[in-house]
C-alpha positions as CSV (number, residue, x, y, z in Angstrom):
1,M,8.7,-14.5,-9.4
2,K,5.9,-15.5,-7.5
3,P,2.6,-12.7,-6.0
4,H,3.0,-11.7,-2.6
5,Y,-0.9,-11.1,-3.5
6,Y,-4.2,-12.3,-5.3
7,K,-6.8,-10.0,-7.0
8,Y,-10.1,-10.9,-6.0
9,P,-12.3,-11.0,-9.1
10,D,-14.4,-7.9,-10.4
11,S,-14.3,-6.2,-6.5
12,Q,-11.0,-3.8,-4.9
13,Y,-10.0,-6.9,-3.0
14,I,-6.9,-8.9,-2.5
15,V,-6.3,-11.6,-0.5
16,L,-2.6,-11.9,0.9
17,E,0.0,-15.0,0.9
18,D,-1.5,-15.7,4.6
19,G,-5.1,-14.9,3.5
20,T,-5.6,-11.7,4.7
21,V,-8.2,-10.0,2.8
22,A,-7.9,-6.2,2.1
23,R,-9.2,-2.8,-0.4
24,T,-6.8,-1.6,-2.6
25,L,-7.1,2.7,-2.2
26,K,-8.3,4.5,-4.8
27,E,-5.4,7.2,-5.5
28,T,-5.3,10.9,-5.9
29,K,-3.3,13.1,-8.4
30,I,-2.5,16.7,-6.9
31,H,0.4,18.5,-8.5
32,N,1.7,15.5,-10.4
33,Q,2.2,13.7,-6.8
34,T,0.5,10.7,-5.5
35,Y,-1.7,10.2,-2.3
36,Y,-3.7,7.6,-0.8
37,N,-6.6,9.0,1.8
38,L,-6.0,7.0,4.8
39,I,-8.2,6.7,8.5
40,L,-5.2,7.2,11.0
41,N,-5.6,7.3,14.7
42,G,-8.5,7.7,14.0
43,E,-9.4,11.2,11.9
44,M,-8.9,10.6,7.8
45,K,-5.7,12.2,6.5
46,R,-4.4,12.1,2.8
47,V,-0.4,10.7,2.8
48,N,2.2,11.1,0.0
49,K,2.8,7.5,-1.7
50,E,6.3,8.5,-1.1
51,K,6.6,8.9,2.9
52,L,3.7,6.0,3.1
53,M,6.5,3.1,1.4
54,E,9.6,4.9,3.7
55,P,9.2,2.6,6.4
56,F,9.2,-0.5,3.8
57,S,12.0,1.0,1.6
58,E,14.5,0.5,4.6
59,V,13.3,-3.1,5.6
60,N,13.4,-4.2,1.8
61,D,17.8,-2.4,1.7
62,D,18.4,-3.6,4.7
63,N,16.8,-7.1,3.5
64,L,19.1,-6.6,0.3
65,N,22.3,-5.8,2.4
66,A,21.8,-9.3,4.6
């Protein structure tokens, strides 16, 4: 299976299939839950990984049922 991104050597950067460059975020573990610190609407927010992935899992489920 072909990867959806390529890791740029010796960095925190990845290159997506469309050529977009992104930086990977470090996880924060609190009470056995994984969070990411994101800047949303100009404010830093700590977002739970499960909640962050919810919209994408719905899209993937729809694609499987098509």
